[in-house]
C-alpha positions as CSV (number, residue, x, y, z in Angstrom):
1,X,0.0,0.0,0.0
2,X,1.4,3.4,-1.0
3,X,2.1,5.8,2.0
4,X,1.1,9.2,0.7
5,X,2.5,11.0,3.8
6,X,6.0,9.7,3.2
7,X,8.6,11.2,0.8
8,X,9.5,8.6,-1.8
9,X,12.4,10.8,-3.2
10,X,14.3,12.1,-0.1
11,X,17.3,13.6,-1.8
12,X,15.9,15.0,-5.0
13,X,17.4,18.5,-5.5
14,X,15.5,21.6,-6.5
15,X,16.1,22.8,-10.1
16,X,17.2,26.3,-10.7
17,X,14.6,28.8,-12.0
18,X,13.8,28.8,-15.7
19,X,15.3,32.2,-16.3
20,X,14.2,32.4,-19.9
21,X,10.6,31.9,-18.8
22,X,11.1,34.5,-16.0
23,X,12.3,37.0,-18.5
24,X,9.5,36.3,-20.9
25,X,7.1,37.2,-18.1
26,X,9.1,40.3,-17.2
27,X,7.4,43.4,-18.6
28,X,9.8,46.1,-19.7
29,X,8.2,48.9,-21.8
30,X,10.4,50.3,-24.5
31,X,11.4,53.7,-23.1
32,X,14.7,55.4,-23.1
33,X,15.0,54.9,-19.3
34,X,14.3,51.2,-19.5
35,X,16.8,50.8,-22.3
36,X,19.4,52.1,-19.9
37,X,18.3,49.8,-17.1
38,X,20.9,47.1,-17.7
39,X,23.6,49.9,-17.6
40,X,22.2,51.1,-14.3
41,X,22.4,47.6,-12.9
42,X,26.0,47.2,-14.0
43,X,26.9,50.5,-12.4
44,X,25.3,49.6,-9.1
45,X,27.1,46.2,-9.1
46,X,30.3,48.0,-9.9
47,X,29.7,50.3,-6.9
48,X,29.1,47.3,-4.7
49,X,32.3,45.7,-5.8
50,X,34.3,48.9,-5.2
51,X,32.7,49.3,-1.7
52,X,33.6,45.7,-0.9
53,X,37.2,46.3,-1.8
54,X,37.8,49.9,-0.6
55,X,35.3,50.2,2.3
56,X,35.3,53.7,3.8
57,X,38.0,54.8,1.3
58,X,35.5,54.4,-1.6
59,X,35.4,58.1,-2.2
60,X,39.1,58.5,-2.7
61,X,40.1,55.1,-4.0
62,X,37.1,53.7,-5.8
63,X,36.5,54.3,-9.5
64,X,33.7,53.3,-11.9
65,X,34.3,54.1,-15.6
66,X,31.5,54.0,-18.1
67,X,32.4,54.0,-21.8
68,X,29.7,54.2,-24.4
69,X,30.5,53.7,-28.1
70,X,28.4,54.4,-31.2
71,X,25.6,56.1,-29.3
72,X,23.0,56.4,-32.0
73,X,23.8,53.2,-33.9
74,X,21.4,50.3,-33.0
75,X,23.7,47.7,-34.6
76,X,26.9,48.9,-33.1
77,X,26.0,50.4,-29.7
78,X,28.1,49.2,-26.8
79,X,28.3,50.1,-23.1
80,X,31.3,49.1,-21.0
81,X,31.2,49.5,-17.2
82,X,34.6,48.9,-15.5
83,X,35.5,49.2,-11.8
84,X,38.5,48.7,-9.6
85,X,36.5,46.7,-7.0
86,X,36.8,43.2,-5.7
87,X,36.0,41.4,-8.9
88,X,34.3,38.0,-9.2
89,X,35.9,36.2,-6.3
90,X,34.7,32.7,-5.3
91,X,31.7,34.1,-3.3
92,X,30.7,36.6,-5.9
93,X,30.9,34.1,-8.8
94,X,28.9,31.6,-6.8
95,X,26.2,34.3,-6.4
96,X,26.5,35.3,-10.0
97,X,25.6,31.7,-11.0
98,X,22.6,31.6,-8.6
99,X,19.5,33.5,-9.7
100,X,17.7,35.3,-6.9
101,X,20.7,34.6,-4.6
102,X,20.6,35.6,-1.0
103,X,24.1,37.1,-1.4
104,X,22.6,40.1,-3.2
105,X,19.5,40.3,-1.0
106,X,21.6,41.0,2.0
107,X,22.6,44.2,0.2
108,X,19.1,45.1,-0.8
109,X,19.5,43.5,-4.2
110,X,17.3,40.9,-5.7
111,X,19.8,38.6,-7.4
112,X,18.0,39.3,-10.7
113,X,19.6,42.5,-12.0
114,X,22.2,40.9,-14.3
115,X,19.4,39.0,-16.1
116,X,17.5,42.1,-17.1
117,X,20.3,42.8,-19.6
118,X,18.8,40.1,-21.9
119,X,15.6,42.1,-22.3
120,X,17.8,44.8,-24.0
121,X,21.1,43.4,-25.3
122,X,22.0,40.3,-27.2
123,X,25.7,40.2,-26.3
124,X,26.8,40.3,-22.7
125,X,30.5,39.8,-21.7
126,X,32.3,39.8,-18.4
127,X,36.1,40.2,-17.7
128,X,37.2,39.9,-14.1
129,X,40.3,39.7,-11.9
130,X,40.0,38.8,-8.2
131,X,42.3,37.7,-5.4
132,X,41.8,34.1,-4.4
133,X,43.1,32.4,-1.3
134,X,46.4,31.3,-3.0
135,X,46.2,32.8,-6.4
136,X,44.7,35.4,-8.7
137,X,41.3,34.4,-10.2
138,X,40.9,35.6,-13.8
139,X,37.6,35.1,-15.7
140,X,36.8,36.1,-19.3
141,X,33.4,34.9,-20.5
142,X,30.3,35.5,-22.5
143,X,27.0,35.2,-20.5
144,X,24.0,34.0,-22.5
145,X,21.0,32.5,-20.8
146,X,19.5,31.5,-24.2
147,X,22.5,29.2,-24.9
148,X,22.8,25.7,-23.5
149,X,26.3,26.7,-22.3
150,X,25.2,29.8,-20.5
151,X,28.8,30.8,-19.5
152,X,31.3,30.4,-22.3
153,X,34.9,31.1,-21.3
154,X,37.5,32.8,-23.5
155,X,41.2,33.2,-23.2
156,X,42.8,36.5,-22.3
157,X,43.5,38.8,-19.4
158,X,41.1,41.7,-18.5
159,X,42.2,45.0,-20.1
160,X,42.8,46.7,-16.8
161,X,45.4,46.4,-14.0
162,X,44.7,45.0,-10.6
163,X,41.4,43.6,-9.4
164,X,38.0,44.6,-10.8
165,X,35.3,43.8,-13.3
166,X,34.5,44.9,-16.8
167,X,31.0,44.3,-18.1
168,X,30.3,44.8,-21.9
169,X,26.7,45.2,-23.2
170,X,26.2,45.3,-26.9
171,X,23.9,44.5,-29.9
172,X,20.6,45.9,-28.7
173,X,17.5,43.9,-29.4
174,X,15.7,45.2,-32.5
175,X,12.7,46.5,-30.5
176,X,14.9,49.2,-29.0
177,X,16.0,50.7,-32.3
178,X,14.0,53.9,-31.9
179,X,15.2,54.5,-28.3
180,X,18.9,54.0,-29.4
181,X,18.5,56.3,-32.4
182,X,17.0,59.1,-30.3
183,X,19.6,59.0,-27.5
184,X,21.9,61.9,-26.8
185,X,24.9,62.2,-24.6
186,X,23.1,64.6,-22.4
187,X,20.2,62.3,-22.0
188,X,22.4,59.5,-20.9
189,X,24.3,61.6,-18.4
190,X,21.2,63.1,-16.9
191,X,19.4,59.7,-16.8
192,X,22.3,58.0,-15.0
193,X,22.8,60.9,-12.6
194,X,19.0,61.0,-11.8
195,X,18.8,57.3,-11.3
196,X,21.5,57.3,-8.6
197,X,20.4,60.6,-7.0
198,X,19.5,58.9,-3.8
199,X,23.0,57.3,-3.6
200,X,24.7,60.6,-4.2
201,X,22.6,62.1,-1.5
202,X,23.1,59.4,1.1
203,X,26.8,58.5,1.0
204,X,30.2,59.2,-0.5
205,X,30.2,57.7,-4.0
206,X,33.3,56.5,-5.8
207,X,34.6,58.5,-8.7
208,X,32.1,57.8,-11.6
209,X,33.1,58.9,-15.1
210,X,31.3,58.6,-18.4
211,X,33.1,58.8,-21.8
212,X,31.5,58.7,-25.2
213,X,33.6,57.2,-28.0
214,X,37.0,58.9,-27.8
215,X,35.8,62.0,-25.9
216,X,37.0,63.2,-22.5
217,X,35.9,61.6,-19.2
218,X,33.0,63.4,-17.5
219,X,33.0,63.1,-13.7
220,X,29.4,62.3,-13.1
221,X,29.3,62.2,-9.3
222,X,30.9,65.6,-8.9
223,X,28.8,67.2,-11.6
224,X,25.5,66.1,-9.9
225,X,26.5,66.5,-6.3
226,X,27.6,70.1,-7.0
227,X,24.2,71.0,-8.3
228,X,22.5,70.5,-4.9
229,X,22.6,73.0,-2.0
230,X,20.8,73.7,1.3
231,X,20.1,70.0,1.9
232,X,17.8,69.2,4.8
233,X,16.6,65.9,6.0
234,X,13.8,64.5,8.3
235,X,11.6,61.5,9.0
236,X,8.0,60.6,8.6
237,X,6.0,57.8,10.2
238,X,3.8,56.0,7.7
239,X,1.6,52.9,8.4
240,X,2.3,49.9,6.1
241,X,0.3,46.7,6.6
242,X,-0.6,47.6,10.2
243,X,3.0,48.6,11.2
244,X,4.3,52.1,11.6
245,X,7.5,52.5,9.4
246,X,10.0,55.3,9.2
247,X,10.2,57.1,5.9
248,X,13.3,59.2,5.5
249,X,13.6,62.2,3.3
250,X,16.3,64.6,2.1
251,X,15.5,67.8,0.3
252,X,17.8,70.0,-1.7
253,X,17.6,73.1,-3.8
254,X,18.5,72.5,-7.5
255,X,18.8,75.2,-10.2
256,X,15.7,75.0,-12.4
257,X,16.7,73.3,-15.7
258,X,15.4,71.1,-18.5
259,X,16.0,68.1,-16.3
260,X,14.8,69.6,-13.0
261,X,12.0,72.0,-14.0
262,X,9.5,71.4,-11.2
263,X,9.4,70.5,-7.5
264,X,9.4,66.7,-7.2
265,X,9.5,63.8,-4.9
266,X,11.7,60.8,-5.9
267,X,11.2,57.4,-4.3
268,X,14.3,55.3,-3.9
269,X,15.1,51.7,-3.0
270,X,18.1,49.5,-3.5
271,X,20.2,52.7,-4.0
272,X,18.4,53.9,-7.0
273,X,15.4,56.1,-8.0
274,X,12.3,53.9,-8.6
275,X,9.7,55.1,-11.1
276,X,9.1,58.6,-12.3
277,X,9.6,61.8,-10.2
278,X,6.3,62.9,-8.7
279,X,5.5,66.5,-9.6
280,X,4.3,68.4,-6.5
281,X,4.1,71.9,-8.0
282,X,0.3,72.0,-7.6
283,X,0.5,71.1,-4.0
284,X,3.3,73.6,-3.4
285,X,1.5,76.3,-5.4
286,X,4.4,77.1,-7.8
287,X,6.6,75.1,-10.1
288,X,9.7,77.0,-8.9
289,X,11.1,79.4,-6.3
290,X,13.4,82.4,-6.8
291,X,16.4,83.0,-4.6
292,X,17.8,86.3,-3.2
293,X,19.9,86.7,-6.4
294,X,16.9,86.3,-8.7
295,X,17.8,82.8,-9.9
296,X,15.1,80.2,-10.3
297,X,15.3,76.9,-8.3
298,X,13.2,73.9,-7.5
299,X,13.3,71.6,-4.5
300,X,13.9,67.9,-5.0
301,X,13.0,65.5,-2.2
302,X,14.5,62.0,-2.2
303,X,12.6,59.5,-0.1
304,X,13.7,56.1,1.3
305,X,12.4,53.5,3.7
306,X,13.0,49.9,4.6
307,X,9.4,49.4,3.8
308,X,10.3,50.2,0.1
309,X,13.1,47.7,0.1
310,X,10.8,44.8,0.8
311,X,8.2,46.0,-1.8
312,X,10.5,46.5,-4.8
313,X,9.7,44.5,-7.9
314,X,12.4,42.4,-9.7
315,X,12.8,44.9,-12.5
316,X,13.5,47.7,-10.0
317,X,11.0,49.8,-11.8
318,X,8.1,50.0,-9.4
319,X,7.1,49.7,-5.7
320,X,4.3,47.4,-4.6
321,X,2.9,50.2,-2.4
322,X,-0.8,51.3,-2.5
323,X,-1.3,54.6,-4.3
324,X,-2.9,56.0,-1.2
325,X,0.3,55.5,0.8
326,X,2.3,57.2,-2.0
327,X,-0.1,60.1,-1.9
328,X,0.2,60.4,1.9
329,X,4.0,60.6,1.6
330,X,3.9,63.1,-1.2
331,X,1.4,65.3,0.7
332,X,3.5,65.2,3.9
333,X,6.7,66.1,1.9
334,X,4.9,69.0,0.2
335,X,3.9,70.3,3.6
336,X,7.5,70.4,4.7
337,X,8.3,72.8,1.8
């Protein structure tokens, strides 16, 4: 007689997630900001690697270099993100090969970010150098979840000295042709800077530079941080699912510009801005203020909370927070202005 309460296969392992199916179900509308999403993910991973290696010296010793080639050519576009961080050591590489790994979740990640690249790019390559227990670990491989051999190794040393990681993203998928064609260098700079606004506000970033083709390096962190003045911060208490949670905010004056042309609230989680900035000009009663010297400025509020970290979708594009809570936070921030 068959005992239905008893396991008949006691040591059957779980299979890893079917990532091609997961990606198929992942909705990523074709917008310029979403086209850049894999680049944002690579930048954040680079910052994590730099922080792991340099710790509190990240501001003086850490470096993340972004090189974009053939900006408006859908067939030849390439983005390279290089850092001088810890590289793919044994722990990081184990995590890399584990979708939704707990290693990233401990750092407010989801273990999914590297896979979003395949919604946008057809060619993804990694080059790494890391220190092992007894030797230097060098890895040079193409990553392709649609190939039976998802990790295909190649010979050759990384094109940088010391430890670190270089990620190359190229050959955009055809559906992104219009977005690639319409990109400008200024759009890319402003989009990256805005996406990491919360990071620039909250801690000392490494030196982050962007270079287009053979042009000069642009120091992104310095350029954006220098725009903000009169920063103030505070805390709100908002109820989430029956529990009162702290919602932290930092507000700063920003010169009114094409990018920042109205008062706004930006929600952040996992060290990046989530969703679109929320225009609060109507609540404030004006879309800008004027300082003592007659210059126009707006106030940008960056909002964060541990409640957001646990309610962030895999794509890092939206928060699973009721719209009524979002409105409560926006209204409270507006009153602070």
